[in-house]
C-alpha positions as semicolon CSV with decimal commas, in nm:
position;residue;x (nm);y (nm);z (nm)
1;M;5,720;2,254;-0,742
2;T;5,943;2,032;-0,961
3;P;6,207;1,858;-0,753
4;A;6,551;1,812;-0,897
5;L;6,631;1,466;-0,772
6;L;6,957;1,416;-0,590
7;S;7,149;1,090;-0,584
8;L;7,127;0,877;-0,273
9;S;7,483;0,971;-0,186
10;A;7,370;1,332;-0,150
11;L;7,156;1,235;0,146
12;L;7,344;1,204;0,474
13;T;7,119;1,041;0,730
14;A;7,107;1,248;1,046
15;S;7,440;1,406;0,958
16;V;7,358;1,732;1,124
17;L;7,201;1,565;1,422
18;A;7,455;1,289;1,457
19;A;7,487;1,097;1,780
20;P;7,768;1,199;2,015
21;A;8,101;1,044;1,925
22;A;8,184;0,705;2,073
23;G;8,343;0,743;2,412
24;A;8,189;1,084;2,472
25;T;8,085;1,161;2,827
26;P;7,713;1,082;2,873
27;H;7,478;1,364;2,971
28;D;7,378;1,368;3,335
29;D;7,112;1,635;3,293
30;R;6,824;1,431;3,154
31;P;6,514;1,619;3,276
32;A;6,245;1,448;3,481
33;G;5,990;1,276;3,259
34;V;6,240;1,187;2,987
35;P;6,246;0,808;2,942
36;A;6,561;0,606;2,987
37;G;6,770;0,576;2,673
38;W;6,691;0,928;2,551
39;E;6,966;1,183;2,601
40;R;6,941;1,554;2,539
41;V;7,132;1,686;2,236
42;T;7,318;2,011;2,301
43;G;7,522;2,250;2,093
44;D;7,831;2,042;2,167
45;D;7,672;1,739;1,998
46;L;7,495;1,905;1,710
47;T;7,622;2,133;1,436
48;H;7,345;2,390;1,420
49;T;7,205;2,465;1,079
50;T;7,150;2,837;1,068
51;G;7,092;2,973;0,720
52;A;7,018;2,795;0,395
53;S;7,109;2,822;0,031
54;G;6,748;2,868;-0,075
55;R;6,797;2,624;-0,363
56;P;6,527;2,358;-0,410
57;Q;6,657;2,032;-0,264
58;S;6,508;1,687;-0,308
59;L;6,579;1,321;-0,256
60;P;6,431;0,997;-0,382
61;G;6,124;0,853;-0,216
62;A;6,336;0,575;-0,063
63;A;6,528;0,841;0,130
64;R;6,798;0,607;0,261
65;S;7,152;0,695;0,355
66;A;7,422;0,573;0,119
67;A;7,716;0,723;0,309
68;A;7,840;0,781;0,660
69;A;7,775;1,127;0,795
70;P;8,070;1,362;0,845
71;A;8,048;1,531;1,184
72;D;8,105;1,880;1,047
73;E;7,836;1,892;0,779
74;S;7,560;2,149;0,813
75;G;7,259;2,249;0,611
76;P;6,882;2,218;0,595
77;V;6,728;1,926;0,780
78;A;6,440;1,699;0,681
79;M;6,228;1,535;0,952
80;K;6,078;1,195;0,876
81;S;5,809;1,048;1,100
82;V;5,881;0,692;1,207
83;R;5,507;0,633;1,247
84;N;5,410;0,675;0,881
85;G;5,745;0,704;0,702
86;K;5,659;1,049;0,566
87;F;5,862;1,371;0,568
88;T;5,731;1,677;0,752
89;A;5,612;1,963;0,533
90;T;5,506;2,320;0,609
91;E;5,155;2,386;0,480
92;V;5,215;2,741;0,361
93;N;4,900;2,737;0,146
94;Y;4,661;2,638;0,424
95;P;4,408;2,910;0,510
96;A;4,410;3,080;0,850
97;P;4,424;2,984;1,130
98;N;4,621;2,675;1,018
99;T;4,858;2,851;0,779
100;G;5,206;2,704;0,821
101;A;5,093;2,387;1,000
102;L;5,356;2,110;1,008
103;R;5,237;1,774;0,869
104;A;5,425;1,450;0,801
105;R;5,276;1,393;0,459
106;S;5,551;1,397;0,191
107;A;5,695;1,080;0,035
108;Q;6,012;1,269;-0,057
109;V;6,181;1,601;0,001
110;G;6,076;1,812;-0,294
111;G;6,221;2,143;-0,179
112;A;6,183;2,406;0,090
113;W;5,844;2,270;0,202
114;E;6,021;1,982;0,378
115;S;6,335;2,173;0,483
116;F;6,408;2,315;0,827
117;A;6,697;2,490;1,000
118;F;6,780;2,391;1,358
119;E;6,919;2,696;1,539
120;W;7,094;2,645;1,873
121;D;7,062;2,903;2,150
122;E;7,341;2,876;2,407
123;A;7,168;3,089;2,670
124;S;6,854;2,875;2,692
125;G;7,012;2,547;2,586
126;T;6,737;2,493;2,330
127;Y;6,679;2,483;1,956
128;A;6,448;2,690;1,737
129;L;6,312;2,528;1,421
130;K;6,287;2,755;1,119
131;S;6,086;2,647;0,816
132;L;6,262;2,725;0,490
133;A;5,927;2,722;0,311
134;N;5,827;3,058;0,456
135;N;6,131;3,156;0,671
136;R;5,916;3,147;0,984
137;Y;5,994;2,989;1,318
138;V;5,788;2,693;1,436
139;A;5,564;2,774;1,732
140;V;5,350;2,551;1,955
141;E;4,992;2,676;1,944
142;K;4,910;2,627;2,310
143;N;4,601;2,849;2,293
144;F;4,440;2,663;2,004
145;T;4,152;2,433;2,097
146;G;4,030;2,091;1,990
147;Q;4,243;1,883;1,755
148;A;4,462;2,183;1,676
149;Q;4,569;2,248;2,036
150;N;4,951;2,244;2,068
151;M;4,988;2,212;1,690
152;L;5,329;2,300;1,546
153;R;5,299;2,592;1,307
154;A;5,567;2,790;1,120
155;R;5,434;3,140;1,178
156;S;5,676;3,343;1,394
157;T;5,930;3,601;1,278
158;S;6,143;3,552;1,591
159;A;6,206;3,274;1,842
160;G;6,073;3,313;2,196
161;G;5,923;3,074;2,451
162;W;5,662;2,941;2,209
163;E;5,932;2,848;1,958
164;R;6,184;2,665;2,180
165;F;6,249;2,291;2,170
166;E;6,476;2,035;2,332
167;V;6,610;1,763;2,103
168;F;6,668;1,411;2,236
169;H;6,856;1,123;2,078
170;N;6,823;0,749;2,142
171;E;7,156;0,586;2,060
172;D;7,015;0,233;2,039
173;L;6,739;0,334;1,796
174;N;6,937;0,615;1,630
175;L;6,617;0,819;1,636
176;Y;6,521;1,161;1,769
177;A;6,242;1,319;1,970
178;L;6,150;1,684;2,017
179;R;6,003;1,836;2,332
180;S;5,846;2,180;2,354
181;T;5,974;2,393;2,641
182;L;5,643;2,582;2,636
183;N;5,439;2,292;2,775
184;N;5,713;2,030;2,839
185;L;5,543;1,782;2,607
186;F;5,693;1,573;2,330
187;V;5,599;1,626;1,966
188;A;5,377;1,352;1,822
189;M;5,252;1,288;1,469
190;E;4,873;1,252;1,458
191;N;4,848;0,951;1,231
192;S;4,487;0,880;1,329
193;Y;4,353;1,225;1,247
194;T;4,140;1,268;0,936
195;G;4,092;1,558;0,698
196;S;4,327;1,852;0,656
197;L;4,498;1,798;0,992
198;Q;4,587;1,434;0,934
199;Y;4,956;1,373;1,016
200;T;4,979;1,708;1,199
201;L;5,264;1,747;1,447
202;R;5,150;1,836;1,799
203;A;5,336;1,883;2,128
204;R;5,104;1,666;2,335
205;S;5,283;1,357;2,472
206;A;5,417;1,333;2,826
207;D;5,653;1,053;2,722
208;V;5,809;0,895;2,415
209;T;5,565;0,606;2,394
210;G;5,670;0,479;2,053
211;S;5,680;0,569;1,685
212;W;5,429;0,854;1,729
213;E;5,702;1,065;1,893
214;Q;6,003;0,932;1,703
215;F;6,166;1,100;1,404
216;D;6,450;1,021;1,165
217;L;6,649;1,333;1,081
218;Y;6,833;1,389;0,752
219;N;7,076;1,652;0,639
220;I;7,002;1,770;0,284
221;V;7,313;1,853;0,084
222;G;7,351;1,946;-0,279
């Protein structure tokens, strides 16, 4: 995969998942267990990013915003772990049963491996995450055991209960957290793991305790 580097101005930090506009009415529906300061993002606050151009997209390793984010932009999203400063990639070449595992291991966005679509569902009030590396929805592997239990894996052709997430935003930090509706646990990046599952994303935290569960979200535009 040879990334075609984009200029810094082509990267709009969290443009798709921008915070609600100043003066907007705060949400009063924060579920139990969600820490103070974290508010749920709904379809009214987030331009969903269904579809993708399919073109390889990339950005420099620095991956900083050089421009303010227009509220109406949409497109593929890159997820950067605050814990290790790496972008999440879909491991499409991993052998079974870990094929499609999500890992925060890329220094830059080199293409579809690090690109995701966030699809809003009005009926359930949740998002489905679709990997553009293999066009599969991200599921929480609740039935896996050991270190792989509750691992996020892009392996589903449709979005059901295993593939549904709530997105939360912290206005003070300007960071995001994801919570699986399957087990009501927040997604964490396993920085301390070793081997092939190092930096794996798992829905395993009851709270947002710190950088393990915090992500910076970027809209990739060409």
